[in-house]
C-alpha positions as semicolon CSV with decimal commas, in nm:
position;residue;x (nm);y (nm);z (nm)
1;M;-0,001;-0,009;0,042
2;L;0,267;0,244;0,079
3;S;0,473;0,139;-0,219
4;Q;0,163;0,250;-0,419
5;L;0,137;0,580;-0,292
6;I;0,426;0,671;-0,350
7;W;0,471;0,584;-0,709
8;R;0,155;0,763;-0,717
9;C;0,299;1,067;-0,566
10;L;0,633;1,004;-0,792
11;A;0,398;0,978;-1,079
12;L;0,166;1,315;-1,025
13;C;0,493;1,486;-0,972
14;F;0,562;1,445;-1,330
15;V;0,294;1,495;-1,437
16;V;0,296;1,840;-1,280
17;L;0,670;1,891;-1,405
18;A;0,535;1,783;-1,770
19;I;0,290;2,049;-1,704
20;I;0,481;2,306;-1,614
21;G;0,711;2,216;-1,941
22;I;0,423;2,288;-2,217
23;A;0,393;2,636;-2,076
24;L;0,775;2,667;-1,987
25;P;1,051;2,716;-2,268
26;G;1,357;2,534;-2,233
27;M;1,153;2,299;-1,980
28;P;1,152;1,950;-2,098
29;T;0,805;1,760;-2,123
30;T;0,813;1,469;-2,274
31;V;1,062;1,371;-2,088
32;F;0,865;1,413;-1,753
33;L;0,613;1,236;-1,964
34;L;0,803;0,918;-2,006
35;L;0,896;0,925;-1,642
36;A;0,534;0,975;-1,520
37;T;0,423;0,699;-1,771
38;W;0,687;0,475;-1,617
39;A;0,583;0,552;-1,243
40;A;0,212;0,527;-1,293
41;G;0,287;0,172;-1,459
42;H;0,411;0,057;-1,100
43;G;0,125;0,204;-0,927
44;W;-0,123;0,398;-1,079
45;P;-0,235;0,208;-1,393
46;A;-0,535;0,420;-1,496
47;L;-0,312;0,743;-1,536
48;K;-0,035;0,522;-1,738
49;Q;-0,345;0,435;-1,977
50;W;-0,469;0,806;-1,949
51;L;-0,147;0,909;-2,057
52;L;-0,111;0,663;-2,342
53;T;-0,476;0,759;-2,495
54;H;-0,403;1,117;-2,414
55;P;-0,432;1,261;-2,836
56;R;-0,215;1,514;-2,698
57;L;0,032;1,359;-2,470
58;G;-0,001;1,001;-2,640
59;P;0,180;1,020;-2,930
60;P;0,528;1,155;-2,793
61;I;0,516;0,848;-2,541
62;H;0,451;0,621;-2,790
63;T;0,696;0,721;-3,018
64;W;0,954;0,657;-2,731
65;Q;0,813;0,355;-2,634
66;R;0,756;0,175;-2,949
67;H;1,028;0,322;-3,169
68;R;1,289;0,453;-2,941
69;A;1,284;0,764;-3,175
70;V;1,307;1,128;-3,121
71;P;1,130;1,377;-3,377
72;R;1,380;1,593;-3,573
73;R;1,183;1,908;-3,437
74;A;1,209;1,820;-3,094
75;K;1,609;1,741;-3,108
76;Y;1,644;2,077;-3,264
77;L;1,396;2,249;-2,950
78;A;1,593;2,076;-2,710
79;G;1,947;2,145;-2,868
80;A;1,872;2,542;-2,890
81;S;1,788;2,504;-2,499
82;M;2,134;2,395;-2,449
83;V;2,303;2,608;-2,614
84;V;2,170;2,835;-2,403
85;S;2,168;2,695;-2,107
86;I;2,572;2,656;-2,192
87;L;2,568;3,034;-2,267
88;L;2,379;3,098;-1,942
89;I;2,662;2,865;-1,717
90;S;2,926;3,052;-1,883
91;F;2,779;3,378;-1,720
92;S;2,724;3,250;-1,412
93;T;2,916;3,302;-1,091
94;F;2,892;2,908;-1,080
95;P;3,265;2,780;-0,949
96;L;3,513;2,707;-1,271
97;W;3,484;2,320;-1,183
98;A;3,105;2,326;-1,163
99;K;3,055;2,514;-1,481
100;C;3,298;2,237;-1,645
101;V;3,060;1,958;-1,516
102;L;2,747;2,115;-1,639
103;V;2,880;2,176;-1,939
104;F;3,024;1,842;-1,994
105;L;2,653;1,682;-1,897
106;I;2,512;1,922;-2,120
107;V;2,739;1,882;-2,440
108;A;2,638;1,437;-2,328
109;V;2,338;1,462;-2,344
110;L;2,335;1,660;-2,663
111;I;2,522;1,367;-2,826
112;W;2,306;1,135;-2,717
113;L;2,009;1,295;-2,813
114;L;2,155;1,347;-3,183
115;S;2,233;0,985;-3,221
116;R;1,851;0,893;-3,150
117;P;1,690;0,779;-3,455
118;E;1,410;0,972;-3,641
119;L;1,085;0,829;-3,741
120;S;1,020;0,732;-4,104
121;Q;0,740;0,903;-4,296
122;E;0,548;0,596;-4,257
123;Q;0,571;0,559;-3,896
124;L;0,513;0,888;-3,885
125;L;0,165;0,874;-4,051
126;E;0,072;0,526;-3,874
127;I;0,151;0,776;-3,545
128;R;-0,111;1,037;-3,681
129;S;-0,362;0,806;-3,793
130;K;-0,407;0,651;-3,491
131;W;-0,455;0,945;-3,274
132;N;-0,693;1,129;-3,551
């Protein structure tokens, strides 16, 4: 019972962060949706099902779960946000070691993100037809 409550709280926190990400430029949305789906799968099956079948939130979750792919537009937006983050970090008052670590982590994530496959036109049409 306690573990179910913990999973539900975690899923709800991730949903809230995803909603904030929808409205706040530079904050990821899909990552938090994926985490919310994962956490809901452990303790809140109804929320998981709602996320998977939602007309706006479901397609990116489905795309990741089925194809492990990231749309080109998402790569561009994430890359631009990361470049802005690096610029902000470089002008911050953080210690030099912290700046180096943060920039290294951001670059590593960017390289990983850019290495993810993109969907073919057929796959995109299949996903869109499922939600339209």
